[in-house]
C-alpha positions in Angstrom: -99.0 -145.7 -1.2 -100.1 -148.4 -3.6 -103.9 -148.7 -4.1 -104.0 -152.3 -2.8 -102.2 -151.2 0.4 -104.6 -148.4 1.3 -106.7 -149.3 4.4 -110.3 -150.1 3.5 -111.5 -147.4 5.8 -109.6 -144.8 3.8 -110.1 -145.9 0.2 -112.7 -143.2 -0.3 -110.8 -140.5 1.5 -109.6 -137.8 -0.9 -108.4 -135.2 1.6 -107.3 -134.7 5.2 -110.8 -133.6 6.1 -112.1 -136.9 4.7 -109.7 -138.8 6.9 -110.7 -136.6 9.8 -114.4 -137.7 9.5 -113.4 -141.4 9.5 -111.0 -140.9 12.5 -113.5 -139.1 14.7 -116.1 -141.9 14.2 -113.7 -144.4 15.7 -113.1 -142.5 19.0 -115.2 -141.8 22.0 -116.6 -138.3 22.5 -114.0 -137.2 25.1 -111.1 -138.1 22.9 -112.7 -136.5 19.9 -113.1 -133.3 21.9 -109.5 -133.5 23.1 -108.2 -133.7 19.5 -110.5 -131.1 18.0 -110.7 -128.6 20.9 -109.0 -125.2 21.3 -108.8 -122.5 23.8 -111.8 -120.5 24.9 -114.0 -119.6 21.8 -111.5 -121.4 19.4 -111.1 -118.3 17.2 -107.4 -118.8 16.9 -107.8 -122.5 16.2 -110.1 -121.6 13.3 -108.0 -118.7 12.1 -104.9 -120.9 11.8 -106.6 -122.8 8.9 -108.7 -120.0 7.5 -105.7 -117.6 7.3 -104.3 -119.5 4.4 -107.3 -118.4 2.4 -105.9 -114.8 2.5 -103.3 -116.0 0.0 -103.6 -117.5 -3.5 -100.9 -119.1 -5.7 -100.1 -117.8 -9.1 -99.9 -120.3 -12.0 -96.9 -120.5 -14.4 -97.8 -122.4 -17.5 -95.8 -123.4 -20.6 -92.9 -124.8 -18.5 -93.3 -128.4 -19.7 -93.2 -129.4 -16.1 -95.2 -132.4 -14.8 -93.4 -133.3 -11.6 -91.6 -131.5 -8.8 -89.0 -132.5 -6.3 -90.4 -132.1 -2.7 -87.2 -133.2 -0.9 -85.7 -130.7 1.5 -83.5 -130.4 4.6 -85.0 -129.6 8.0 -82.6 -128.7 10.9 -79.8 -130.5 9.0 -81.7 -133.7 8.3 -83.0 -134.7 4.8 -86.7 -135.2 4.4 -88.8 -136.4 1.5 -91.3 -133.6 2.2 -91.2 -130.1 3.6 -93.7 -131.3 6.3 -92.4 -132.2 9.7 -94.6 -134.3 12.0 -95.1 -132.0 14.9 -95.1 -133.2 18.5 -98.4 -134.5 19.9 -98.7 -136.4 23.1 -100.5 -139.6 24.3 -100.8 -141.3 20.9 -102.1 -144.5 22.5 -105.4 -142.6 23.2 -105.9 -142.5 19.4 -104.6 -146.0 18.5 -103.2 -149.0 20.4 -99.8 -148.8 18.6 -99.4 -145.2 19.6 -96.0 -143.5 18.8 -94.6 -146.7 17.4 -97.1 -146.5 14.5 -96.3 -142.8 13.8 -92.5 -143.4 13.9 -92.7 -146.3 11.5 -94.9 -144.3 9.2 -92.5 -141.4 9.1 -89.6 -143.9 8.4 -91.6 -145.5 5.5 -92.4 -142.2 3.9 -89.0 -140.6 4.4 -90.3 -137.8 6.7 -89.2 -136.7 10.1 -91.1 -137.4 13.3 -90.9 -135.1 16.3 -91.6 -137.1 19.4 -93.5 -135.5 22.2 -92.2 -135.3 25.8 -95.7 -136.5 26.7 -95.5 -139.6 24.7 -97.0 -143.0 25.7 -93.9 -144.8 24.3 -90.5 -144.1 25.8 -87.7 -142.2 24.1 -85.7 -145.4 23.8 -88.5 -147.7 22.5 -89.2 -145.3 19.7 -85.5 -145.1 18.8 -85.3 -148.9 18.6 -88.4 -149.1 16.3 -87.1 -146.7 13.7 -83.6 -145.8 12.5 -84.8 -142.8 10.6 -84.0 -139.3 11.7 -86.2 -138.2 14.6 -86.4 -135.1 16.7 -87.3 -134.9 20.4 -89.6 -132.2 21.9 -88.5 -131.0 25.3 -91.0 -129.2 27.6 -88.8 -127.1 29.9 -89.3 -128.0 33.6 -89.0 -126.1 36.8 -86.4 -128.7 37.9 -83.4 -128.5 35.6 -82.4 -132.1 36.5 -85.6 -133.3 34.8 -84.6 -131.4 31.6 -81.1 -132.7 31.7 -82.2 -136.3 32.1 -84.6 -136.1 29.2 -82.0 -134.4 26.9 -79.3 -136.9 27.8 -81.7 -139.8 27.1 -82.7 -138.3 23.7 -79.1 -137.7 22.7 -78.0 -141.2 23.7 -80.9 -142.7 21.7 -79.8 -140.8 18.6 -82.4 -138.1 18.2 -81.0 -135.6 15.8 -82.5 -132.3 17.0 -84.3 -130.8 20.0 -87.6 -129.0 19.7 -88.0 -126.8 22.8 -91.6 -125.7 23.5 -91.8 -122.3 25.2 -95.5 -121.2 24.9 -97.0 -123.1 27.8 -96.5 -120.8 30.8 -99.9 -121.6 32.3 -102.7 -124.0 31.8 -105.0 -123.1 28.9 -108.8 -123.1 29.0 -110.0 -125.9 26.7 -113.8 -125.8 27.4 -114.4 -128.9 25.4 -112.2 -130.9 27.8 -114.0 -129.5 30.8 -117.4 -130.5 29.3 -116.4 -134.0 28.3 -114.5 -134.7 31.5 -111.2 -135.2 29.9 -108.4 -134.4 32.4 -106.6 -135.7 35.4 -108.4 -137.2 37.1 -111.2 -137.7 34.5 -114.7 -136.7 35.6 -116.8 -138.3 32.8 -120.4 -137.0 32.5 -123.1 -139.3 31.3 -122.6 -138.4 27.7 -118.9 -139.5 27.9 -119.8 -142.7 29.6 -122.4 -143.6 26.9 -119.9 -142.8 24.2 -117.3 -145.1 25.8 -119.9 -147.8 25.8 -120.5 -147.3 22.1 -116.8 -147.7 21.4 -115.9 -151.1 23.0 -112.8 -151.6 20.9 -111.3 -148.4 22.0 -112.1 -149.2 25.7 -110.5 -152.7 25.3 -107.3 -151.2 23.9 -107.2 -148.6 26.6 -107.6 -151.1 29.4 -105.0 -153.4 27.8 -102.4 -150.8 27.2 -103.1 -148.4 30.1 -101.5 -145.4 28.4 -99.2 -143.3 30.6 -96.4 -140.7 30.2 -93.7 -143.2 29.4 -90.8 -140.8 29.6 -91.5 -140.0 33.2 -92.2 -143.5 34.5 -89.2 -143.4 36.8 -90.7 -140.4 38.6 -94.0 -142.2 39.0 -92.2 -145.2 40.4 -90.8 -142.9 43.1 -94.2 -141.8 44.2 -94.7 -138.7 42.1 -98.2 -138.3 40.4 -99.5 -136.5 37.4 -100.3 -133.3 39.2 -96.6 -133.1 40.2 -95.6 -133.7 36.6 -97.9 -130.9 35.2 -96.8 -128.5 37.9 -93.2 -129.1 36.8 -93.8 -128.9 33.1 -96.4 -126.2 32.7 -94.2 -123.3 33.7 -93.1 -119.8 32.6 -89.9 -119.9 30.6 -87.1 -117.4 30.6 -84.4 -116.9 28.0 -81.9 -117.9 30.7 -83.6 -121.3 30.8 -83.3 -121.6 27.0 -79.7 -120.7 27.2 -79.2 -123.5 29.7 -80.8 -125.9 27.3 -78.7 -124.6 24.4 -75.5 -125.0 26.5 -76.4 -128.6 27.3 -77.4 -129.8 23.8 -74.7 -130.0 21.2 -76.9 -130.7 18.2 -79.5 -128.7 16.2 -82.1 -127.0 18.4 -85.3 -125.1 17.5 -87.6 -123.1 19.7 -91.3 -123.8 19.3 -93.8 -121.1 20.1 -92.2 -118.1 18.4 -94.8 -115.6 17.1 -92.9 -112.2 16.9 -89.7 -110.7 15.5 -88.6 -109.9 19.0 -88.7 -113.5 20.2 -87.3 -114.8 16.9 -84.2 -112.5 17.3 -83.8 -113.7 20.9 -83.8 -117.3 19.8 -81.1 -116.7 17.2 -79.1 -114.7 19.7 -78.7 -117.7 22.0 -77.7 -119.9 19.2 -80.9 -121.6 18.1 -80.7 -123.3 14.7 -84.4 -122.9 14.0 -87.7 -121.3 15.2 -91.1 -122.8 14.9 -93.9 -120.3 14.4 -96.6 -121.9 16.5 -99.5 -121.1 18.8 -100.0 -124.7 19.9 -102.5 -125.2 17.1 -104.8 -122.8 19.0 -105.2 -125.4 21.7 -104.3 -123.4 24.7 -104.8 -119.7 24.2 -107.4 -117.9 22.2 -107.5 -114.4 20.6 -103.8 -114.5 19.5 -102.5 -114.2 16.0 -102.7 -117.1 13.6 -99.4 -118.6 12.6 -99.6 -117.7 8.9 -100.3 -114.1 9.9 -97.2 -114.0 12.2 -94.9 -115.7 9.6 -93.9 -112.7 7.6 -92.8 -110.7 10.6 -90.5 -113.6 11.7 -89.2 -114.1 8.2 -88.3 -110.4 7.9 -86.5 -110.6 11.2 -84.3 -113.7 10.9 -84.5 -115.0 7.3 -81.2 -116.8 6.5 -80.1 -117.0 10.1 -82.1 -120.0 11.1 -84.6 -122.5 9.8 -88.2 -121.0 10.0 -90.9 -123.7 10.4 -94.6 -122.8 10.1 -96.8 -124.8 12.4 -100.5 -125.2 12.6 -103.6 -125.0 10.5 -102.3 -127.0 7.5 -105.0 -129.1 5.9 -103.8 -129.0 2.2 -100.5 -129.2 0.4 -101.2 -125.8 -1.1 -101.1 -124.4 2.5 -97.6 -125.7 2.7 -96.5 -124.1 -0.6 -98.0 -120.8 0.5 -96.0 -120.8 3.7 -92.8 -121.7 1.9 -93.5 -118.8 -0.6 -93.8 -116.5 2.4 -90.3 -117.5 3.5 -90.7 -120.6 5.7 -88.1 -123.3 5.4 -90.6 -126.0 6.1 -93.9 -126.6 7.8 -95.0 -128.8 10.7 -98.4 -130.2 11.5 -100.0 -132.6 14.1 -103.8 -133.0 13.7 -103.7 -134.4 10.1 -101.4 -137.3 11.1 -103.3 -137.8 14.4 -106.4 -138.2 12.2 -104.6 -140.8 10.2 -103.4 -142.6 13.3 -106.8 -142.7 14.8 -108.4 -144.0 11.6 -105.9 -146.7 10.6 -102.7 -146.7 12.7 -99.4 -146.7 10.8 -101.1 -147.1 7.4 -103.3 -144.2 8.2 -100.4 -141.9 9.1 -98.6 -143.0 5.9 -101.8 -142.3 3.9 -102.0 -138.7 5.2 -98.3 -138.0 4.7 -98.5 -139.2 1.1 -101.7 -137.3 0.5 -100.2 -134.0 1.6 -96.9 -134.6 -0.2 -98.8 -135.3 -3.5 -100.8 -132.1 -2.9 -97.6 -130.1 -2.3 -96.1 -131.5 -5.6 -99.3 -130.6 -7.5 -99.2 -127.1 -6.2 -95.6 -126.7 -7.1 -96.1 -128.0 -10.6 -98.9 -125.5 -11.4 -96.9 -122.7 -9.8 -93.8 -123.5 -11.8 -91.6 -124.6 -8.9 -89.3 -127.5 -9.9 -88.0 -128.0 -6.4 -88.4 -126.5 -2.9 -85.7 -123.9 -3.4 -87.6 -122.6 -6.4 -90.6 -121.6 -4.3 -90.6 -117.8 -3.8 -92.8 -114.8 -3.0 -93.5 -114.1 -6.7 -95.8 -117.2 -6.7 -98.1 -115.6 -4.1 -100.9 -113.0 -4.2 -102.8 -111.6 -1.3 
């Protein structure tokens, strides 16, 4: 992004964590807690990021190299960066332009956006906004008719791959949300109300846009409510359910929430084209393995048989290169671009994407990798 196009609020931001600070100032307390919170004591949330510190990159000097090619292919689609924008719901809680801003930013930067089932903009509206490759995240439902309808809409709208989330069998325990009153229905304590009063712009945009789960509007029109929706979509998943999805989706499909060799092999056995090593960013369940720690086991089990995407904890481009050196095909992340969205809409998302891509290239250069295919385990030490 050219210097004169950088949003004024971000001109002094040199890292994702700098953008994070700006973003959180623009949001009321309950929304900040929703973004930042994790399950229980948040140990897994913290470990997702800290785990990258267990690895260091080796330098390779004397190569005459000063640039690196960060282009790659993710689930059959070209991408300017090995970073996929991971599904995250209700974007209009962070910025008035919501998923429209994120999709446009991905298009402008040549990256791939994975749209959440729980988006505040519909499958079709996002498809009309951007003609770039996009993926759709499906949350399996108790009612197969709901899944089929969502899949058919995504396919008709031109989404290139399906991301099926499987690690949401029960409601997690996000204590920050309980304390701030974030939920359905909201039960705001005094601190939340005072914070809302201190953020009139956010309140104005919320009241004007009235964010809702746009992909399920037809069900709400039929008298269903949010509790019905969550009952249907927060549900244990069986491999028979995933086989049903695979049989009814004739394009690339990845399963999100894989953390073991056993589950990785099961995903490949039903014909999945990719697995996403993910623990929901530590948002739902605590005390489970960090994704970077689980990655090697998954790579050993299915390397070469499917794309392996590492999700969660990424705050630097060097984190991405470390994951690729361990055998990941690509990485995905949500919070960094959510920070950008909250801070400055589309331009904020673009800024974060470009920031991370530049960091990836810098790490590749000093490690002697001329392109993504050149990144290998010899570059890494533990």
